[in-house]
ChimeraX commands (.cxc) that place a marker at each C-alpha (Angstrom):
marker #1 position -161.54,-184.42,-234.42 radius 0.5
marker #1 position -161.18,-185.62,-230.81 radius 0.5
marker #1 position -160.69,-182.03,-229.66 radius 0.5
marker #1 position -163.99,-181.00,-231.26 radius 0.5
marker #1 position -165.75,-183.93,-229.59 radius 0.5
marker #1 position -164.33,-183.08,-226.17 radius 0.5
marker #1 position -165.35,-179.43,-226.58 radius 0.5
marker #1 position -168.86,-180.61,-227.47 radius 0.5
marker #1 position -168.98,-182.78,-224.34 radius 0.5
marker #1 position -167.76,-179.91,-222.21 radius 0.5
marker #1 position -170.44,-177.64,-223.67 radius 0.5
marker #1 position -173.15,-180.24,-223.05 radius 0.5
marker #1 position -172.06,-180.62,-219.41 radius 0.5
marker #1 position -172.17,-176.86,-218.81 radius 0.5
marker #1 position -175.60,-176.73,-220.40 radius 0.5
marker #1 position -176.89,-179.47,-218.12 radius 0.5
marker #1 position -175.62,-177.75,-214.99 radius 0.5
marker #1 position -177.47,-174.52,-215.78 radius 0.5
marker #1 position -180.67,-176.14,-217.06 radius 0.5
marker #1 position -183.97,-175.26,-215.40 radius 0.5
marker #1 position -184.47,-178.82,-214.18 radius 0.5
marker #1 position -181.11,-178.71,-212.38 radius 0.5
marker #1 position -182.16,-175.43,-210.76 radius 0.5
marker #1 position -185.33,-177.15,-209.60 radius 0.5
marker #1 position -183.41,-180.20,-208.39 radius 0.5
marker #1 position -181.31,-178.16,-205.91 radius 0.5
marker #1 position -183.91,-177.72,-203.17 radius 0.5
marker #1 position -181.88,-175.25,-201.10 radius 0.5
marker #1 position -181.33,-173.01,-204.13 radius 0.5
marker #1 position -184.98,-173.36,-205.11 radius 0.5
marker #1 position -186.15,-172.23,-201.68 radius 0.5
marker #1 position -183.62,-169.40,-201.51 radius 0.5
marker #1 position -184.63,-168.09,-204.93 radius 0.5
marker #1 position -188.41,-168.57,-204.96 radius 0.5
marker #1 position -189.64,-168.66,-201.33 radius 0.5
marker #1 position -190.06,-164.85,-200.99 radius 0.5
marker #1 position -192.07,-164.50,-204.20 radius 0.5
marker #1 position -194.33,-167.49,-203.59 radius 0.5
marker #1 position -194.82,-166.51,-199.95 radius 0.5
marker #1 position -195.68,-162.88,-200.86 radius 0.5
marker #1 position -198.19,-164.00,-203.47 radius 0.5
marker #1 position -199.79,-166.56,-201.16 radius 0.5
marker #1 position -199.91,-164.06,-198.29 radius 0.5
marker #1 position -201.44,-161.39,-200.51 radius 0.5
marker #1 position -203.99,-163.91,-201.78 radius 0.5
marker #1 position -204.93,-165.54,-198.50 radius 0.5
marker #1 position -204.17,-162.91,-195.81 radius 0.5
marker #1 position -202.83,-165.57,-193.47 radius 0.5
marker #1 position -199.10,-165.88,-192.83 radius 0.5
marker #1 position -199.22,-169.48,-191.60 radius 0.5
marker #1 position -201.30,-170.65,-194.54 radius 0.5
marker #1 position -199.10,-168.66,-196.95 radius 0.5
marker #1 position -196.05,-170.39,-195.50 radius 0.5
marker #1 position -197.71,-173.76,-195.99 radius 0.5
marker #1 position -198.64,-172.91,-199.58 radius 0.5
marker #1 position -195.11,-171.71,-200.32 radius 0.5
marker #1 position -193.63,-174.86,-198.81 radius 0.5
marker #1 position -196.04,-177.12,-200.72 radius 0.5
marker #1 position -195.42,-175.23,-203.94 radius 0.5
marker #1 position -191.64,-175.47,-203.76 radius 0.5
marker #1 position -191.75,-179.09,-202.66 radius 0.5
marker #1 position -194.03,-179.90,-205.59 radius 0.5
marker #1 position -191.73,-178.04,-208.00 radius 0.5
marker #1 position -188.71,-179.89,-206.63 radius 0.5
marker #1 position -190.40,-183.28,-206.92 radius 0.5
marker #1 position -191.68,-182.53,-210.43 radius 0.5
marker #1 position -188.36,-181.11,-211.70 radius 0.5
marker #1 position -187.89,-183.94,-214.17 radius 0.5
marker #1 position -191.30,-183.22,-215.65 radius 0.5
marker #1 position -190.58,-179.54,-216.30 radius 0.5
marker #1 position -190.74,-179.25,-220.10 radius 0.5
marker #1 position -189.37,-175.74,-220.41 radius 0.5
marker #1 position -192.48,-174.37,-222.17 radius 0.5
marker #1 position -192.29,-171.35,-219.87 radius 0.5
marker #1 position -189.85,-169.72,-217.48 radius 0.5
marker #1 position -189.19,-171.55,-214.23 radius 0.5
marker #1 position -190.76,-168.66,-212.29 radius 0.5
marker #1 position -193.94,-168.78,-214.34 radius 0.5
marker #1 position -194.20,-172.53,-213.80 radius 0.5
marker #1 position -193.68,-172.16,-210.06 radius 0.5
marker #1 position -196.27,-169.39,-209.82 radius 0.5
marker #1 position -198.72,-171.58,-211.77 radius 0.5
marker #1 position -198.24,-174.25,-209.11 radius 0.5
marker #1 position -198.88,-171.61,-206.41 radius 0.5
marker #1 position -202.05,-170.38,-208.16 radius 0.5
marker #1 position -203.33,-173.95,-208.39 radius 0.5
marker #1 position -202.56,-174.67,-204.74 radius 0.5
marker #1 position -204.38,-171.51,-203.67 radius 0.5
marker #1 position -207.36,-172.52,-205.81 radius 0.5
marker #1 position -207.33,-175.95,-204.20 radius 0.5
marker #1 position -207.34,-174.38,-200.74 radius 0.5
marker #1 position -210.19,-172.09,-201.77 radius 0.5
marker #1 position -212.25,-175.15,-202.59 radius 0.5
marker #1 position -211.51,-176.96,-199.36 radius 0.5
marker #1 position -213.44,-176.71,-196.15 radius 0.5
marker #1 position -210.32,-175.77,-194.25 radius 0.5
marker #1 position -210.12,-172.44,-196.05 radius 0.5
marker #1 position -213.51,-171.47,-194.68 radius 0.5
marker #1 position -211.94,-171.53,-191.22 radius 0.5
marker #1 position -209.06,-169.34,-192.42 radius 0.5
marker #1 position -211.45,-166.86,-194.05 radius 0.5
marker #1 position -213.36,-166.46,-190.79 radius 0.5
marker #1 position -210.20,-165.87,-188.79 radius 0.5
marker #1 position -208.06,-163.92,-191.25 radius 0.5
marker #1 position -208.76,-160.53,-189.67 radius 0.5
marker #1 position -207.19,-161.64,-186.42 radius 0.5
marker #1 position -204.51,-163.80,-188.08 radius 0.5
marker #1 position -202.40,-161.08,-189.70 radius 0.5
marker #1 position -199.45,-159.88,-187.68 radius 0.5
marker #1 position -198.23,-156.93,-189.76 radius 0.5
marker #1 position -194.84,-156.87,-188.03 radius 0.5
marker #1 position -194.37,-160.54,-188.92 radius 0.5
marker #1 position -195.38,-159.80,-192.51 radius 0.5
marker #1 position -192.89,-156.94,-192.64 radius 0.5
marker #1 position -190.07,-159.17,-191.36 radius 0.5
marker #1 position -190.86,-162.01,-193.78 radius 0.5
marker #1 position -191.30,-159.87,-196.88 radius 0.5
marker #1 position -188.53,-157.35,-196.23 radius 0.5
marker #1 position -185.21,-157.88,-197.96 radius 0.5
marker #1 position -183.25,-156.59,-194.94 radius 0.5
marker #1 position -181.66,-153.65,-196.72 radius 0.5
marker #1 position -184.48,-151.15,-196.15 radius 0.5
marker #1 position -184.51,-148.71,-193.26 radius 0.5
marker #1 position -187.20,-149.11,-190.57 radius 0.5
marker #1 position -189.00,-146.05,-191.98 radius 0.5
marker #1 position -189.05,-147.50,-195.49 radius 0.5
marker #1 position -190.30,-150.83,-194.14 radius 0.5
marker #1 position -193.08,-149.06,-192.22 radius 0.5
marker #1 position -194.13,-147.12,-195.31 radius 0.5
marker #1 position -194.04,-150.29,-197.42 radius 0.5
marker #1 position -196.09,-152.12,-194.81 radius 0.5
marker #1 position -198.70,-149.31,-194.81 radius 0.5
marker #1 position -198.85,-149.41,-198.61 radius 0.5
marker #1 position -199.27,-153.17,-198.62 radius 0.5
marker #1 position -202.03,-152.89,-196.01 radius 0.5
marker #1 position -203.89,-150.28,-198.11 radius 0.5
marker #1 position -203.64,-152.38,-201.25 radius 0.5
marker #1 position -204.76,-155.52,-199.40 radius 0.5
marker #1 position -207.72,-153.71,-197.95 radius 0.5
marker #1 position -208.67,-152.49,-201.42 radius 0.5
marker #1 position -207.96,-155.78,-203.18 radius 0.5
marker #1 position -209.78,-157.85,-200.58 radius 0.5
marker #1 position -213.11,-156.95,-202.12 radius 0.5
marker #1 position -212.06,-158.06,-205.61 radius 0.5
marker #1 position -213.51,-161.23,-207.12 radius 0.5
marker #1 position -211.06,-164.16,-206.93 radius 0.5
marker #1 position -209.84,-164.05,-210.54 radius 0.5
marker #1 position -209.37,-160.29,-210.52 radius 0.5
marker #1 position -207.44,-160.51,-207.24 radius 0.5
marker #1 position -205.22,-163.31,-208.56 radius 0.5
marker #1 position -204.40,-161.41,-211.75 radius 0.5
marker #1 position -203.87,-158.17,-209.83 radius 0.5
marker #1 position -201.49,-159.77,-207.32 radius 0.5
marker #1 position -199.51,-161.67,-209.95 radius 0.5
marker #1 position -199.05,-158.46,-211.93 radius 0.5
marker #1 position -198.19,-156.04,-209.16 radius 0.5
marker #1 position -196.84,-158.15,-206.32 radius 0.5
marker #1 position -194.91,-160.66,-208.42 radius 0.5
marker #1 position -194.38,-158.33,-211.40 radius 0.5
marker #1 position -195.33,-160.98,-213.93 radius 0.5
marker #1 position -196.19,-159.86,-217.45 radius 0.5
marker #1 position -199.57,-160.61,-219.00 radius 0.5
marker #1 position -198.37,-163.64,-220.96 radius 0.5
marker #1 position -196.87,-165.16,-217.81 radius 0.5
marker #1 position -200.07,-164.51,-215.88 radius 0.5
marker #1 position -202.07,-166.16,-218.65 radius 0.5
marker #1 position -199.85,-169.24,-218.44 radius 0.5
marker #1 position -199.95,-169.32,-214.64 radius 0.5
marker #1 position -203.73,-168.99,-214.40 radius 0.5
marker #1 position -204.78,-170.88,-217.52 radius 0.5
marker #1 position -206.69,-167.83,-218.77 radius 0.5
marker #1 position -206.38,-166.26,-222.21 radius 0.5
marker #1 position -204.28,-163.13,-222.36 radius 0.5
marker #1 position -207.30,-161.01,-223.34 radius 0.5
marker #1 position -209.18,-162.29,-220.31 radius 0.5
marker #1 position -206.19,-161.46,-218.10 radius 0.5
marker #1 position -206.20,-157.90,-219.48 radius 0.5
marker #1 position -209.92,-157.54,-218.75 radius 0.5
marker #1 position -209.58,-158.83,-215.18 radius 0.5
marker #1 position -206.56,-156.60,-214.59 radius 0.5
marker #1 position -208.31,-153.51,-215.94 radius 0.5
marker #1 position -211.38,-154.11,-213.76 radius 0.5
marker #1 position -209.24,-154.84,-210.71 radius 0.5
marker #1 position -207.22,-151.64,-211.19 radius 0.5
marker #1 position -210.37,-149.56,-211.52 radius 0.5
marker #1 position -211.84,-151.05,-208.35 radius 0.5
marker #1 position -208.64,-150.72,-206.30 radius 0.5
marker #1 position -208.05,-147.12,-207.43 radius 0.5
marker #1 position -211.64,-146.19,-206.62 radius 0.5
marker #1 position -211.48,-147.75,-203.15 radius 0.5
marker #1 position -208.14,-146.12,-202.32 radius 0.5
marker #1 position -209.50,-142.70,-203.42 radius 0.5
marker #1 position -212.55,-143.17,-201.20 radius 0.5
marker #1 position -210.33,-143.89,-198.20 radius 0.5
marker #1 position -208.21,-140.74,-198.68 radius 0.5
marker link #1:1,2 radius 0.2
marker link #1:2,3 radius 0.2
marker link #1:3,4 radius 0.2
marker link #1:4,5 radius 0.2
marker link #1:5,6 radius 0.2
marker link #1:6,7 radius 0.2
marker link #1:7,8 radius 0.2
marker link #1:8,9 radius 0.2
marker link #1:9,10 radius 0.2
marker link #1:10,11 radius 0.2
marker link #1:11,12 radius 0.2
marker link #1:12,13 radius 0.2
marker link #1:13,14 radius 0.2
marker link #1:14,15 radius 0.2
marker link #1:15,16 radius 0.2
marker link #1:16,17 radius 0.2
marker link #1:17,18 radius 0.2
marker link #1:18,19 radius 0.2
marker link #1:19,20 radius 0.2
marker link #1:20,21 radius 0.2
marker link #1:21,22 radius 0.2
marker link #1:22,23 radius 0.2
marker link #1:23,24 radius 0.2
marker link #1:24,25 radius 0.2
marker link #1:25,26 radius 0.2
marker link #1:26,27 radius 0.2
marker link #1:27,28 radius 0.2
marker link #1:28,29 radius 0.2
marker link #1:29,30 radius 0.2
marker link #1:30,31 radius 0.2
marker link #1:31,32 radius 0.2
marker link #1:32,33 radius 0.2
marker link #1:33,34 radius 0.2
marker link #1:34,35 radius 0.2
marker link #1:35,36 radius 0.2
marker link #1:36,37 radius 0.2
marker link #1:37,38 radius 0.2
marker link #1:38,39 radius 0.2
marker link #1:39,40 radius 0.2
marker link #1:40,41 radius 0.2
marker link #1:41,42 radius 0.2
marker link #1:42,43 radius 0.2
marker link #1:43,44 radius 0.2
marker link #1:44,45 radius 0.2
marker link #1:45,46 radius 0.2
marker link #1:46,47 radius 0.2
marker link #1:47,48 radius 0.2
marker link #1:48,49 radius 0.2
marker link #1:49,50 radius 0.2
marker link #1:50,51 radius 0.2
marker link #1:51,52 radius 0.2
marker link #1:52,53 radius 0.2
marker link #1:53,54 radius 0.2
marker link #1:54,55 radius 0.2
marker link #1:55,56 radius 0.2
marker link #1:56,57 radius 0.2
marker link #1:57,58 radius 0.2
marker link #1:58,59 radius 0.2
marker link #1:59,60 radius 0.2
marker link #1:60,61 radius 0.2
marker link #1:61,62 radius 0.2
marker link #1:62,63 radius 0.2
marker link #1:63,64 radius 0.2
marker link #1:64,65 radius 0.2
marker link #1:65,66 radius 0.2
marker link #1:66,67 radius 0.2
marker link #1:67,68 radius 0.2
marker link #1:68,69 radius 0.2
marker link #1:69,70 radius 0.2
marker link #1:70,71 radius 0.2
marker link #1:71,72 radius 0.2
marker link #1:72,73 radius 0.2
marker link #1:73,74 radius 0.2
marker link #1:74,75 radius 0.2
marker link #1:75,76 radius 0.2
marker link #1:76,77 radius 0.2
marker link #1:77,78 radius 0.2
marker link #1:78,79 radius 0.2
marker link #1:79,80 radius 0.2
marker link #1:80,81 radius 0.2
marker link #1:81,82 radius 0.2
marker link #1:82,83 radius 0.2
marker link #1:83,84 radius 0.2
marker link #1:84,85 radius 0.2
marker link #1:85,86 radius 0.2
marker link #1:86,87 radius 0.2
marker link #1:87,88 radius 0.2
marker link #1:88,89 radius 0.2
marker link #1:89,90 radius 0.2
marker link #1:90,91 radius 0.2
marker link #1:91,92 radius 0.2
marker link #1:92,93 radius 0.2
marker link #1:93,94 radius 0.2
marker link #1:94,95 radius 0.2
marker link #1:95,96 radius 0.2
marker link #1:96,97 radius 0.2
marker link #1:97,98 radius 0.2
marker link #1:98,99 radius 0.2
marker link #1:99,100 radius 0.2
marker link #1:100,101 radius 0.2
marker link #1:101,102 radius 0.2
marker link #1:102,103 radius 0.2
marker link #1:103,104 radius 0.2
marker link #1:104,105 radius 0.2
marker link #1:105,106 radius 0.2
marker link #1:106,107 radius 0.2
marker link #1:107,108 radius 0.2
marker link #1:108,109 radius 0.2
marker link #1:109,110 radius 0.2
marker link #1:110,111 radius 0.2
marker link #1:111,112 radius 0.2
marker link #1:112,113 radius 0.2
marker link #1:113,114 radius 0.2
marker link #1:114,115 radius 0.2
marker link #1:115,116 radius 0.2
marker link #1:116,117 radius 0.2
marker link #1:117,118 radius 0.2
marker link #1:118,119 radius 0.2
marker link #1:119,120 radius 0.2
marker link #1:120,121 radius 0.2
marker link #1:121,122 radius 0.2
marker link #1:122,123 radius 0.2
marker link #1:123,124 radius 0.2
marker link #1:124,125 radius 0.2
marker link #1:125,126 radius 0.2
marker link #1:126,127 radius 0.2
marker link #1:127,128 radius 0.2
marker link #1:128,129 radius 0.2
marker link #1:129,130 radius 0.2
marker link #1:130,131 radius 0.2
marker link #1:131,132 radius 0.2
marker link #1:132,133 radius 0.2
marker link #1:133,134 radius 0.2
marker link #1:134,135 radius 0.2
marker link #1:135,136 radius 0.2
marker link #1:136,137 radius 0.2
marker link #1:137,138 radius 0.2
marker link #1:138,139 radius 0.2
marker link #1:139,140 radius 0.2
marker link #1:140,141 radius 0.2
marker link #1:141,142 radius 0.2
marker link #1:142,143 radius 0.2
marker link #1:143,144 radius 0.2
marker link #1:144,145 radius 0.2
marker link #1:145,146 radius 0.2
marker link #1:146,147 radius 0.2
marker link #1:147,148 radius 0.2
marker link #1:148,149 radius 0.2
marker link #1:149,150 radius 0.2
marker link #1:150,151 radius 0.2
marker link #1:151,152 radius 0.2
marker link #1:152,153 radius 0.2
marker link #1:153,154 radius 0.2
marker link #1:154,155 radius 0.2
marker link #1:155,156 radius 0.2
marker link #1:156,157 radius 0.2
marker link #1:157,158 radius 0.2
marker link #1:158,159 radius 0.2
marker link #1:159,160 radius 0.2
marker link #1:160,161 radius 0.2
marker link #1:161,162 radius 0.2
marker link #1:162,163 radius 0.2
marker link #1:163,164 radius 0.2
marker link #1:164,165 radius 0.2
marker link #1:165,166 radius 0.2
marker link #1:166,167 radius 0.2
marker link #1:167,168 radius 0.2
marker link #1:168,169 radius 0.2
marker link #1:169,170 radius 0.2
marker link #1:170,171 radius 0.2
marker link #1:171,172 radius 0.2
marker link #1:172,173 radius 0.2
marker link #1:173,174 radius 0.2
marker link #1:174,175 radius 0.2
marker link #1:175,176 radius 0.2
marker link #1:176,177 radius 0.2
marker link #1:177,178 radius 0.2
marker link #1:178,179 radius 0.2
marker link #1:179,180 radius 0.2
marker link #1:180,181 radius 0.2
marker link #1:181,182 radius 0.2
marker link #1:182,183 radius 0.2
marker link #1:183,184 radius 0.2
marker link #1:184,185 radius 0.2
marker link #1:185,186 radius 0.2
marker link #1:186,187 radius 0.2
marker link #1:187,188 radius 0.2
marker link #1:188,189 radius 0.2
marker link #1:189,190 radius 0.2
marker link #1:190,191 radius 0.2
marker link #1:191,192 radius 0.2
marker link #1:192,193 radius 0.2
marker link #1:193,194 radius 0.2
marker link #1:194,195 radius 0.2
view
C-alpha cells in the first residue's frame, strides 16, 4: 500500500513540474518560448519594432505575473496571444499610439525586422525573400480594418486555428471566419493589383 502511495506522489510531482502554470512561472523559459511569436504578431499589427518589443515584454511579464491565475481553459499559447491582442487594443485606444501611427512609415527598419524574426538557420537569400514577402503582406494588410487585420495576422503569422483566434479575440468563431474571409479577399486583391 505504501508503494502505491509513493508512486502516486511521484506522479503528482511530475505533473506539477510540467503544468502550464509552472511553464509560465519560469520567466526565462517563457521568454525563450513565446517572445518570437508575440513580437512577430505585435510587429505585424503595429508596424513599429520598438513598440512591438514593448508589447511583447509587457505581454510576457503579465503572463508571468498572472501564472497562478491561469485556469487552463485554453492552451498557454492561446492565453498569451489573448493578452497580446488586449495590449494592442489598449495601445490603439491610447493617445501614444497616434504618435506611432504618424511615424510608422519611417520607424520600420526591415533589416532589424529580418534579424529579430529570423530563426538563424535560413540562408541570407531565404531571409531576403521572406522579408520581401512579409513586406508585401504588411502593405496589403495595412489597409484592413482592425478586426480583420488582427484575425488575419493571428491566423497566418501565428498559425492559430479559428477556435484559438476566437478565444484570443473574444469573438465568436463564425465572426472570426467572416473577418478572415474578408481579409483574405482584400489582401489577395491588393497583391494582384501590385503584380
